[in-house]
N, C-alpha and C positions, 0 to 999 in steps of 0.2 A: 346894294352895290350897283353902280352904273358904269358900264364900260363905254369907252368912246366909240363913235361911229366909224365904220371902215372908210378908209380913203386910199387912193393910189399911193404906192411906195414912192417916196421922194427922197432925194439925197439930203435935203435940208432937215428931214425928220431926225437924222442922226445927230444933229447939233445939240439936241436936248439930252446929252449924255447923263445917264443915271448913275449915282454913286453906288458902291458895292452894297448889296442888300444883306448885310451881315446877319441881321435879325431873322429874316425870312429863310436864308440858306441854312442857318444854324438850326432853326426849328424844323425845317424840312428834313435835314440830315438826321437830327435826333429822333424825330417821330418815325422815320423810315427804319432806323435801327431798332427802336424799342417796339413799335407796333407791328412792323412787318417781319423783319428778321427775328425779332424776339418772340413772335407768336408760338411757333412750334417748340421753342426752348422752354417757354413758360409752361406749356402743356406737359412737358416731361418733368419739370422741376416741382410744380405744385402737387401736393398729395391728391391722389385720384379720388379719395373720399370727399374732398371738398367740392369737386365738380363731377358728379356721377355721369356715366356714359350716356344716359338718356336725357341729359340737360346740357345747355351750352357750357363750353369749357372756358377757362381763363383766356385761351388763345382766341376764342370767338369774340369775347368782349374787346380784346386788343384789336381784332379785325373791324369790329363795329366802330371803334374810335378812329381807326385809320380811314375808314370809308367816309367819315365826316370831316376830319381834320385835313386830309390831303387835298380834296377838291377846294376847301376853303383857302388853303395856302396857295394853290395854283391860281385861284381867282385873284388873290392879293398880289401874286407875282405878275400876272397879266396887267393888273391895274397900275403897276409901277413901270410898265414898259414905255419907253420914250416914243415908240412908234404906235400909231393907231392900228388896231387889229380887227379882223372881221368878227363882230359881236355874235352873229348867228352861229358861226362855226365854233366859237368858244362855248356857247350855251349847249349846242348839240354834243360837243366833245365831253363836256363836264357831265351831262346827263348820261351819256353812254358809258363813261368811266364809272360812275356810281352804280349803274345797273350791272356792268360786268364784274366789278369788285364784289357786289352783293351776291351775284350768282356764284362767284368763286368762294365766298364765305361759307355758303351751305355745303358745296361739294368738298371743299378743303376740310371743313369741320368733320364730316363723316369719314373722309379718307384717313385723316390723322387719328381718329378714334379707332379705326381698324387696326392700327399698329398695336394697340393693347390686346388685340385678339390674335396677333401673330401675322398680320399682313406685312409683306416685304416689298418695299418700294422699288427695289432693284429688279423685281420681276413684273411682267405684264399682269393685267387683271386675271386672265384665264390661266396663267401659270402659277398663281398663288395657291398654296396648299389649302388655305381656308376658303377659297372661292371655287376651285375646280370641282369639288365634290358636292356642291349645293344641288338640292333637288327641290322643285323641278329646275331643269337647266335654264329655263327662261329667267330665273333670278340672276344668272350670270350676265344676261343681257342688260338687266337693270343696273348692275354694278358698273358695266361698261358705259352705260348712259351717264351714270353719275361721274365717272372718270372723264367722259367727254365734256360735260358741263364744267368740271373743275379745271382740267388741263388745256382744253382747246377753246370752247366758246367763252368761258369766263375770262381766260387769259387774253384772248383777242379783243374782247369788248373793254377790258381793263387797260391793257398796255398800248394798244394802237392810239386811242385818244390821249393817253398820258404822254407818249413821245411826240405826238402831233402838237400838243400844247407847249411842250418844252421847245420844240423846233420853232413854232410861231413866235414864242418869246425871244428865242435866240436870234431870229431874223431882225429884231430891233436893237440888238446889242452891238451897234457899230458907231464909231466916232471918227470925225475927220481929223482929230488931233492926236498925233502919235503919243504925246505925253500922257494922254488919258488911257492909253493901252497898256495898263499894268495892274497887277493885283496887290492889295495890301497883305501884310503878313498873316492876318487872320484867315484870309481867303486861301492862302497856300496851305495852312494847317487843315482846312476843311476839305481840301482836294482828296486827301488820302482816304478818310472815312467815307466820303461821297463816292469816289471811284470804287472802293471796296464794296459798298452797298449795291451799286449798279452791277458789279460782277455777280453778286448773289441773285439779283433780279433777273439778269440775262440767263444765267445757268439754271436756276431753279424754275424760272418761268418758261424756259425753253423758247426764248424769243430772240435768238442770236440774229436771225435774218432781219427782223424788224429793227434791232439795235444797229446792225452794221449798215443798213439802208439809211437810218437816221444819221449816223455818224458821217457817212459819205456825203449825204445831203448837206450837212453842216460844213464839211470840208469844201464842197463845191461852192457853197455860198460865201465862205471866207475868201476863196480865190477870186470869185466874181466881184466881191466888194473891194478886194485889194486893187483890182484894176481901176476902180473908181476912187482910189486913194482913201478908202475907209478902213479902219482898223477895229478889231474887237475891243470892247470896253472891258472893265473888270469883271462884270457879270458874265459876259460872253466868254472870256478867257477861263473863268471858273468852270462853266459848263463844258467847254471844249476839252480842257485838261482832265476833267473828271471822266469824260467819255474815253479819252485817249488812254488813261490809266486802266479803265475797265477793259478795253480791248487787249492791252498787254496782259492783264491778269487772266482773261479768258484763254488767251493763247498759251500761257504757262500751265493753266489748269488742264487743258486738252492735251498738251504735250506730256504732262505727268501721267495721265490716265490713258494714254494712247493705246497701250497694249493690254489693257484690262479685258480679259475674255468675257466676263459676265456682263459688264457694262456695255461692251461692244455689241453683245447680243440684244440688249434692251434698246440701244440707240443705234440701229442700223442706218445705212444710207451715207450720203456724202457729208452731211452736216452732223458731226459727232461732238456733242457738248453734254456730258453727263450732269445730272442733277446732284447737288451737294447732299440732299437727303437720301438719295439712292446710294451714294457712296457711304453715308453714315450707317444705313441699315445693313449694308453689305460688309463693310470693313471695321465698323466700330461697335455698334450695338450687338452684332452677332458674336463678338468675343466675350461678352459679359453674360 
């Protein structure tokens, strides 16, 4: 794969308007739902004896496939951008993405396996009944380190380059022709599953600040390009509408769980965005 060399942003770069990438966006959305959202579900559905607790689970194999397929699709997406993009930044972002997602694979694998031992995601590490009584107490520090790699370092190295690459691609999705600023029917159908997946990504990944910063940066770019009489093309509209739907879904999610006392305790502070799996272990699995 050879990426074009970086050059300064020029208005005439937008004249090479790309058609809607139905194949890439479809594969991208499908593998996100199956390999990312479907990971923990597969771990709960498949019989435990097929994947013993001391071996990789079916979800881990999903994660491995995700770590290979997603950067490949991101590179193919960048390759189709009508605007020349900084090659070095793309390479560093992809490398960091793979490293962060791989760190997350290990931490997430262990953390999800702890569910079978009674670990409760709606509680902090030290408040979990199966953790608080560990001896020696330094073992609790080890589990907190694992949680840090999973939820903080892994997520940061995974999602920051992920959204950076999407924003860099979005920066090239503008056209001087108003007629090209529309989406085909297939794109409109993909907006809902795409936006719903990003809702899961933002809430479960606890990356609302990163997401809202990216969305506002996209909005600022749209307003800036509009002054230059440039409009979003079909791919830009698809990304923008997907993110707008995500923001709406996150707002509804937070409003629904606003007064939940247990989740409020786990997610203190100004930014209150509960994780879906914390909601699941608190209100769904605990009933069975």
